[in-house]
C-alpha positions as CSV (number, residue, x, y, z in Angstrom):
1,M,-16.7,-0.4,40.7
2,K,-13.2,1.2,39.2
3,L,-13.3,3.8,36.7
4,I,-10.5,2.1,33.8
5,K,-11.6,3.9,30.8
6,E,-13.1,7.5,29.3
7,G,-13.7,8.7,26.4
8,A,-16.0,11.4,24.5
9,E,-19.4,8.9,24.4
10,A,-19.0,7.0,27.5
11,K,-17.4,5.6,31.1
12,L,-15.9,1.9,31.2
13,F,-16.2,0.8,34.9
14,L,-14.5,-2.9,36.3
15,M,-17.0,-4.5,38.2
16,E,-18.3,-8.1,39.4
17,Y,-21.3,-9.7,38.3
18,N,-22.8,-12.9,39.2
19,G,-19.1,-13.7,40.7
20,K,-17.2,-12.8,37.4
21,K,-15.4,-9.9,36.3
22,A,-17.6,-7.5,34.1
23,V,-17.7,-4.2,32.2
24,L,-20.5,-1.5,33.0
25,K,-20.6,0.9,30.3
26,K,-22.3,4.1,30.5
27,R,-22.6,6.7,28.0
28,I,-22.2,10.3,28.9
29,C,-24.8,12.8,29.1
30,K,-23.6,15.9,26.5
31,K,-24.6,19.2,28.3
32,Y,-24.9,21.0,24.9
33,R,-27.7,18.7,24.1
34,N,-31.3,19.4,24.9
35,K,-31.9,16.9,28.2
36,E,-34.9,15.2,26.3
37,L,-33.1,14.7,23.1
38,N,-29.7,13.7,24.9
39,D,-32.0,11.1,26.8
40,A,-33.5,9.6,23.8
41,L,-30.2,9.5,21.9
42,I,-28.7,7.8,24.8
43,K,-31.1,4.9,25.0
44,K,-31.1,4.5,21.4
45,R,-27.4,4.5,21.1
46,T,-27.2,2.0,24.3
47,K,-29.9,-1.0,22.9
48,Q,-28.2,-0.2,19.6
49,E,-25.0,-1.5,20.8
50,Y,-26.2,-4.2,22.9
51,S,-28.1,-5.6,20.0
52,L,-25.1,-5.5,17.8
53,L,-23.4,-7.1,20.5
54,N,-25.4,-10.0,20.6
55,K,-26.3,-10.1,16.8
56,A,-22.3,-10.7,16.6
57,N,-22.0,-13.4,19.3
58,L,-24.9,-15.2,17.3
59,F,-23.1,-15.3,14.2
60,G,-20.1,-16.4,16.4
61,I,-17.8,-13.3,16.1
62,T,-15.1,-13.1,18.9
63,V,-16.8,-10.3,21.1
64,P,-17.3,-9.8,24.6
65,K,-20.7,-11.7,25.8
66,T,-23.6,-9.6,27.4
67,Y,-25.0,-9.5,30.8
68,L,-27.3,-6.9,31.4
69,L,-29.4,-4.0,29.9
70,K,-30.6,-0.5,31.4
71,D,-31.0,1.4,28.5
72,A,-33.2,4.1,30.4
73,E,-29.9,4.7,32.6
74,G,-28.2,4.7,29.2
75,E,-25.9,1.7,30.3
76,F,-24.9,-2.1,30.1
77,I,-23.1,-4.5,31.8
78,A,-20.7,-7.0,29.7
79,E,-17.9,-9.6,29.7
80,Y,-14.6,-8.1,30.8
81,I,-11.9,-9.3,28.7
82,E,-8.5,-9.6,29.8
83,G,-5.2,-9.1,27.4
84,K,-2.9,-6.5,25.9
85,R,-4.9,-4.4,22.7
86,A,-3.5,-5.5,19.4
87,K,-2.2,-1.9,18.8
88,D,0.4,-2.4,21.7
89,A,1.3,-5.7,20.4
90,L,1.8,-4.7,17.3
91,I,3.9,-1.9,17.8
92,A,6.3,-4.4,19.8
93,G,6.3,-6.5,16.6
94,K,4.4,-9.7,18.3
95,N,2.4,-11.9,16.4
96,T,1.5,-9.5,13.9
97,K,0.6,-12.0,11.1
98,K,-1.7,-13.8,13.2
99,I,-3.4,-10.6,14.6
100,C,-3.7,-8.9,11.0
101,T,-5.1,-12.0,9.6
102,S,-7.7,-12.6,12.7
103,S,-8.7,-9.0,12.5
104,G,-9.6,-9.6,8.9
105,M,-11.4,-12.5,9.6
106,I,-13.6,-10.7,12.3
107,I,-14.2,-8.1,10.2
108,G,-15.2,-10.5,7.2
109,K,-17.7,-11.9,9.3
110,L,-19.0,-8.7,10.6
111,H,-19.9,-7.3,7.0
112,K,-21.4,-10.8,5.8
113,N,-23.8,-10.4,8.6
114,N,-24.6,-6.9,7.5
115,I,-23.0,-5.6,11.0
116,I,-21.2,-2.0,10.6
117,H,-18.8,-1.6,13.7
118,G,-17.8,2.0,13.0
119,D,-14.9,2.7,14.6
120,L,-12.0,0.0,13.3
121,T,-8.9,0.5,14.8
122,T,-6.3,-1.7,16.6
123,S,-7.1,-0.3,19.6
124,N,-10.6,-1.8,19.7
125,F,-9.0,-5.3,19.2
126,I,-7.4,-7.4,22.5
127,M,-5.1,-10.4,22.4
128,N,-7.0,-12.6,24.5
129,K,-6.8,-16.5,23.7
130,E,-8.1,-15.3,20.6
131,L,-8.8,-11.7,19.2
132,V,-11.7,-9.9,20.3
133,L,-13.1,-6.9,18.9
134,F,-15.1,-4.6,21.3
135,D,-16.5,-1.2,21.0
136,F,-19.8,-0.8,19.0
137,G,-20.9,2.4,20.0
138,L,-20.9,3.9,16.4
139,G,-21.9,0.9,15.3
140,F,-25.3,0.0,13.2
141,M,-26.7,-2.6,10.8
142,S,-26.4,-1.9,7.0
143,H,-25.9,-4.2,3.8
144,K,-25.0,-1.1,1.5
145,V,-21.3,-1.6,0.0
146,E,-20.4,1.7,1.0
147,D,-21.0,1.5,4.5
148,K,-18.8,-1.6,4.4
149,A,-16.0,-0.1,2.6
150,T,-16.0,3.1,5.3
151,D,-15.7,1.3,7.9
152,L,-13.0,-0.6,6.0
153,L,-11.5,2.6,5.2
154,N,-11.1,3.7,8.4
155,L,-9.0,0.5,10.1
156,K,-6.7,1.7,7.0
157,K,-6.1,5.0,7.8
158,T,-5.5,4.3,11.0
159,F,-3.6,1.2,10.7
160,L,-1.0,2.4,7.7
161,A,-0.7,5.4,10.1
162,T,0.4,3.3,13.4
163,H,1.6,0.1,11.7
164,S,2.9,1.2,8.3
165,G,6.3,-0.8,8.8
166,I,4.6,-4.2,9.5
167,K,5.6,-5.9,5.8
168,K,2.3,-7.1,4.4
169,G,0.3,-5.9,7.2
170,W,-2.8,-4.4,5.5
171,E,-2.4,-7.1,2.8
172,N,-2.9,-9.8,5.3
173,I,-6.0,-7.8,6.4
174,T,-7.8,-7.6,3.1
175,A,-6.6,-11.3,2.2
176,A,-8.3,-12.9,5.4
177,Y,-11.6,-10.2,4.9
178,C,-12.3,-11.6,1.4
179,K,-11.7,-15.1,2.5
180,E,-14.0,-14.5,5.0
181,Y,-16.7,-12.7,3.2
182,A,-17.6,-13.7,-0.7
183,F,-18.0,-9.9,-1.4
184,G,-15.1,-8.5,-0.2
185,N,-13.8,-7.8,-3.4
186,S,-16.5,-5.5,-4.0
187,V,-15.9,-3.7,-1.0
188,L,-12.3,-3.4,-1.7
189,E,-13.2,-1.5,-5.4
190,K,-15.5,0.7,-3.5
191,L,-12.8,1.5,-0.4
192,R,-10.4,2.7,-3.7
193,E,-13.4,4.8,-5.2
194,I,-14.0,6.5,-1.9
195,E,-10.0,7.2,-1.9
196,N,-10.1,8.9,-5.2
197,R,-13.1,10.6,-4.6
198,A,-11.0,12.3,-1.6
199,R,-8.0,12.8,-3.3
200,Y,-9.8,14.6,-6.3
201,K,-12.4,16.9,-4.0
């Protein structure tokens, strides 16, 4: 196995599974936490992420396919997705409208099925034959408009901070989002409400 990424919550290893390239995601133990609490949280979050990926796949959302869950060890194996991060493609000015539209559609499908990603950024999309969303480590299920608005707001903040030069980029994302999700306008209205709350605190 080869370490390909190390974050605050998990390590990703490139490996082979049943003759295919795959990724092993292993959650990191937090030394400041009680061991019993740490083990329980890792098991819970690993199962939750694996479950969200399975649900997303069932709903036809482009996410990595899952292969094997080892929740007691805090790890699972999933499909390895070849390609370039959407963030890098957007910075390079390649396929900007397609990426923005596709990401909006994917998020719309997620929210239509009450899946909250929890960490929406252009770094968590990969350009393969189609756009693929990954890293559901902070994700959860919720029907609440506020949770969906907060999810989308996270993308808005990171998108405008990194890709503000893309003409109509955010507009293309939200247009595709609303086209895919019938209650998209309600989410956007709540997003504006959250922004106003923060502005006047």
